[in-house]
Each structure stands twice: as C-alpha cells, then as structure tokens.
C-alpha positions in Angstrom: 108.8 21.9 -12.3 111.6 24.4 -13.1 113.6 23.8 -16.2 117.0 22.0 -15.8 120.0 24.3 -16.0 122.0 24.2 -19.2 125.4 22.6 -18.3 128.8 23.3 -19.6 132.1 21.5 -18.9 135.6 22.8 -19.5 138.8 20.8 -18.8 139.0 17.4 -20.5 142.2 16.1 -19.0 142.9 12.8 -17.2 140.0 13.2 -14.8 137.8 15.6 -16.6 137.3 13.5 -19.7 135.9 10.7 -17.6 133.7 13.0 -15.5 132.3 14.8 -18.6 131.5 11.4 -20.2 129.2 10.5 -17.3 127.5 13.9 -17.6 127.0 13.4 -21.3 125.6 10.0 -20.8 123.1 11.4 -18.3 121.7 14.3 -20.3 122.4 17.5 -22.4 125.9 18.8 -22.0 128.1 21.4 -23.8 131.8 21.0 -23.7 134.8 23.0 -24.8 138.6 22.2 -24.7 141.6 23.9 -26.2 142.5 20.6 -27.8 139.5 19.6 -29.9 140.8 16.0 -30.2 139.7 15.5 -26.6 136.1 16.4 -27.5 135.6 13.6 -30.1 134.4 10.8 -27.8 132.1 13.2 -26.0 130.5 14.4 -29.2 129.9 10.7 -30.1 128.2 10.4 -26.7 125.8 13.2 -27.5 127.6 16.3 -26.0 127.5 19.5 -28.0 131.0 20.8 -28.7 131.1 24.6 -28.3 132.7 26.5 -31.2 134.6 28.5 -28.6 134.7 29.2 -24.9 132.6 32.3 -25.6 130.0 30.0 -27.1 130.0 27.8 -24.1 129.6 30.6 -21.5 126.8 32.2 -23.6 124.8 29.0 -23.8 125.2 27.6 -20.3 123.8 28.4 -16.8 126.1 26.1 -14.8 129.8 25.8 -15.9 132.0 23.1 -14.4 135.7 23.8 -14.5 138.1 20.8 -14.1 141.3 22.6 -14.8 144.9 22.1 -13.6 145.6 25.3 -11.7 144.6 28.8 -11.0 146.4 30.1 -14.1 144.3 27.9 -16.3 141.1 28.9 -14.6 142.0 32.6 -14.9 142.7 32.2 -18.6 139.4 30.4 -19.3 137.4 33.0 -17.3 139.4 35.9 -18.8 139.7 37.1 -15.2 142.0 40.0 -16.0 139.7 41.6 -18.7 136.3 43.1 -19.0 135.1 39.8 -20.5 135.3 38.2 -17.1 132.0 39.9 -16.0 130.3 38.8 -19.2 131.3 35.2 -18.6 130.2 34.8 -15.0 127.3 37.2 -14.5 124.1 35.3 -13.8 125.9 31.9 -14.0 127.1 29.3 -11.4 130.8 28.6 -11.8 131.7 25.2 -10.2 135.5 24.8 -9.5 136.2 21.0 -9.3 140.0 21.1 -9.6 142.4 21.4 -6.7 144.0 24.8 -6.1 145.1 26.7 -2.9 142.2 27.7 -0.6 143.4 31.3 -0.8 143.1 31.3 -4.6 139.6 29.9 -4.4 138.5 32.5 -1.8 139.8 35.3 -4.0 138.0 33.8 -7.1 134.7 33.6 -5.2 135.0 37.3 -4.3 135.6 38.3 -7.9 132.8 36.1 -9.3 130.3 37.3 -6.7 131.3 41.0 -7.3 130.6 40.4 -11.0 127.1 39.1 -10.3 127.8 35.4 -10.6 127.7 32.5 -8.1 130.6 30.3 -7.2 130.9 26.7 -5.8 134.0 24.9 -4.7 133.5 21.2 -5.6 136.9 19.3 -5.4 136.6 15.6 -5.5 138.2 12.6 -3.8 139.0 9.8 -6.2 141.2 9.0 -9.1 140.6 8.0 -12.8 138.9 4.7 -12.0 136.2 6.2 -9.7 135.8 9.0 -12.1 135.0 6.6 -14.9 132.5 4.7 -12.7 130.8 7.9 -11.4 132.0 7.0 -7.9 133.7 10.2 -6.9 133.1 12.0 -3.6 132.5 15.7 -4.0 133.1 18.3 -1.2 131.0 21.4 -1.7 131.3 24.9 -0.4 129.6 28.2 -1.2 126.3 30.0 -1.1 123.6 27.4 -0.1 121.5 28.1 -3.2 124.4 27.8 -5.6 125.6 24.6 -3.8 122.1 23.1 -4.2 122.2 23.8 -7.9 125.6 22.3 -8.3 124.8 19.2 -6.2 122.0 18.2 -8.7 124.4 18.6 -11.6 127.2 16.6 -10.0 125.0 13.5 -9.4 126.1 11.5 -12.5 129.8 11.9 -11.5 129.6 11.4 -7.8 128.4 8.7 -5.4 128.3 11.3 -2.6 128.3 15.1 -2.3 129.1 16.5 1.2 128.5 20.2 2.0 131.4 21.6 4.0 130.2 25.2 4.6 131.6 28.5 3.2 134.5 28.8 0.7 137.3 27.6 1.1 136.3 24.8 3.4 135.7 22.3 0.6 139.3 22.7 -0.6 140.6 22.6 3.0 138.6 19.3 3.4 140.1 18.0 0.1 143.6 18.8 1.3 143.0 17.2 4.7 141.7 14.0 3.0 144.8 14.0 0.7 147.1 13.8 3.7 145.7 10.4 4.5 145.8 9.3 0.9 149.5 10.2 0.7 150.4 8.6 4.0 148.3 5.4 3.1 149.8 4.8 -0.3 153.3 5.7 0.8 153.1 3.4 3.8 151.6 0.6 1.7 154.5 0.9 -0.9 157.1 0.9 1.9 155.4 -2.2 3.4 155.5 -4.1 0.1 159.1 -3.0 -0.5 160.1 -4.2 2.9 158.4 -7.6 2.2 159.9 -7.9 -1.2 163.5 -7.2 0.0 162.9 -9.7 2.8 162.1 -12.4 0.4 158.4 -12.7 1.1 155.9 -13.8 -1.5 154.1 -10.6 -2.4 151.0 -12.4 -3.4 150.8 -13.7 0.1 151.4 -10.3 1.5 148.5 -8.9 -0.5 146.4 -11.8 0.7 147.2 -11.0 4.4 146.6 -7.3 3.9 143.2 -8.0 2.3 142.2 -10.2 5.3 143.4 -7.8 7.9 141.9 -4.8 9.6 144.1 -2.6 7.4 142.3 -3.5 4.3 140.7 -0.6 2.4 139.7 0.3 -1.1 143.1 1.8 -1.5 145.0 -1.3 -0.4 142.8 -3.6 -2.5 143.5 -1.4 -5.6 147.1 -0.4 -5.1 148.8 -3.5 -3.7 147.9 -5.8 -6.5 148.8 -3.0 -9.0 152.3 -2.9 -7.6 152.7 -6.7 -7.5 151.7 -6.9 -11.2 154.1 -4.1 -12.1 151.3 -2.0 -13.4 152.3 1.7 -13.2 149.6 3.0 -15.5 148.3 6.1 -14.0 145.1 6.5 -12.0 146.6 9.5 -10.2 150.1 10.5 -11.5 153.1 11.3 -9.3 153.1 14.8 -10.7 149.5 15.5 -9.8 149.8 13.9 -6.4 152.9 16.0 -5.7 151.1 19.1 -6.8 148.5 18.5 -4.2 151.1 17.7 -1.6 152.7 21.0 -2.2 149.4 22.8 -1.8 148.8 21.0 1.5 152.3 22.1 2.7 151.6 25.6 1.7 148.3 25.7 3.5 149.8 24.0 6.6 152.6 26.6 6.7 150.1 29.5 6.3 148.1 28.2 9.2 151.1 27.3 11.4 150.0 23.7 11.4 152.6 20.9 11.8 152.7 18.3 9.1 155.5 15.8 9.9 154.1 12.8 8.1 153.1 14.9 5.0 156.6 16.3 4.9 158.3 12.9 4.8 155.9 11.7 2.1 156.3 14.8 0.0 160.1 14.4 0.0 159.6 10.9 -1.4 157.3 12.1 -4.1 159.8 14.9 -5.0 162.5 12.2 -5.3 160.2 10.1 -7.5 159.6 13.0 -9.8 163.3 13.7 -10.0 163.9 10.1 -11.0 161.7 10.8 -14.1 158.5 9.0 -13.0 156.1 12.0 -13.0 153.7 10.4 -15.4 153.4 7.1 -13.6 150.8 6.2 -11.0 151.4 7.3 -7.5 152.5 3.8 -6.5 155.8 4.7 -8.3 156.8 6.3 -5.1 158.2 2.8 -4.4 161.0 3.7 -6.8 162.2 6.4 -4.5 162.1 4.0 -1.6 164.0 1.4 -3.7 166.6 4.0 -4.6 167.2 4.9 -0.9 167.6 1.2 -0.1 170.1 0.7 -2.9 172.0 3.8 -1.8 172.1 2.5 1.8 173.5 -0.9 0.6 176.3 0.8 -1.3 177.3 2.9 1.7 
C-alpha cells in the first residue's frame, strides 16, 4: 500500500477553520495561517503548525487552499516570483475557495507549467455543513490529481463529484449558487409577505416544512429568521462576492441571468445597509426597506 500523502491546509477563515478541524481529527495535518491565533484550536486537535508558509510547502505533498480570492492565492503561492516554482513543483495544489473560472484556468496553466498538479475543488455548503463534514465538493483537473485530492477531502465532504476539466468545477459551483441565491431570497420574501400580512410565522414555517417546497435550506433558514438569529453561516458579503462572480461569468458567456440580477441587487442593498457580516437571511432587511419606502410614497 502506498504511503498516504502529507497534507497541508492554508486559509483558516469562517469555513476553512471548520474544514481543517475535520482533517486534523482524521489524521496528520500541517496548517499555516497569517494570524497564528487561528491555529491554536487546530494545534490542540493534533495538527502541526508550520513555522512559515515555506515550511508548509516544503513538508507537504497535497496543499489545500481555502482562501478568499485570487489575490490571496497568488500571495500565498508567491506566483509572481521564482519561489512559485519551488512551492508547486511535484505537489498537488487543491483550490477549494471560490474565484472566477478564468482565474482558475490561468492558475492551472501556471502550476502545470511549473511541474505541479492542480485541482479545483469548490464546495457547496456553509459553516454548519463544514463543521459536520457534510460539504459537497465539485472536482476538476487531471484525473490522477483529482483522485489524490478526493481521498484527502473525505473527512470534510459527504460527496465529491468529478465535473471534468478545469474550470468546470467552478462553473458548477456558480450554477448551484444561482439556485441558492434564488431559494433564500424567495424564502425571505415569502416570510416577509406573511409577516406584514399578519400571519403567524411559526405556522408559516410549519406549512413550508410539510409542503413540497421543503428543503434543507428552508428547514434551516426559515426558523433562523423567525428566531431573529442573524449569526452567520454564510455572510451577506461572501454571498454577494459569489453573486458578482456569477454575473461576471454570465456576461462573459453571453448568458441571461434575470433572476440572479434581481437577487444580486437585493444583496447589494443589504450590504449598503451595513449588514455585510450577517447571515444571508439578512437580505430580508433590504426587502423590508423597500416595503417601508413604498408605504411612505
């Protein structure tokens, strides 16, 4: 039996910290983060905290990146310097964040040219599924590299689906997120309509749960709103970032996105109202603001 690859993880943010914890609980893991405070819990769980990013790359075969954007990825990989080749040669780089498909394709080209392997592995799911190891990963890249990545992702994901060549995994993630945006926005509008109409929201939640429209999303998000719980599973700012990426990809491909456009406007308004750090259900605040404005007119 071949020896298990040495795994590294960079990017211990809202999602990444939960994902890395599942990996640390499952076996050997090396982590690095610019803010060392975010590594404390992982060290307690048995992860090795690298002294530097150089240390992590030198000691790992598969490096998982859960970073916020392309700029952060480029900085960690030192993509603009000669150190880039040193960091990626002979290694599998797994990009689990959400960036534009075009960015991912260019990154794959550079990594392969430097003698490394690259896998796209964006995930569907928010903080709660990340904590439970119930994310869904979408994989794209060279088949051998994808196979290596799939085995490493098992502690974080209930399912890993191969989508083909880069950037099809990110295109899949963006397609899935259109439905997420539309579903949560529609659910919040439904509850707002019910509340302003004087309905008992607990009864509305009960009806939704018993109906054909029931889903994991409605079962999670509807009670969350009724309870006034805006603590973030997926923040308005992060959801809007993804919405902008979808809009960009749609425009590049000449694809109409009428529902996405309406939803994105509402998330832009929610951010402008100062709710960027709240859960995506806070989009209801933009809907409420529109109602209040209509009533003043």
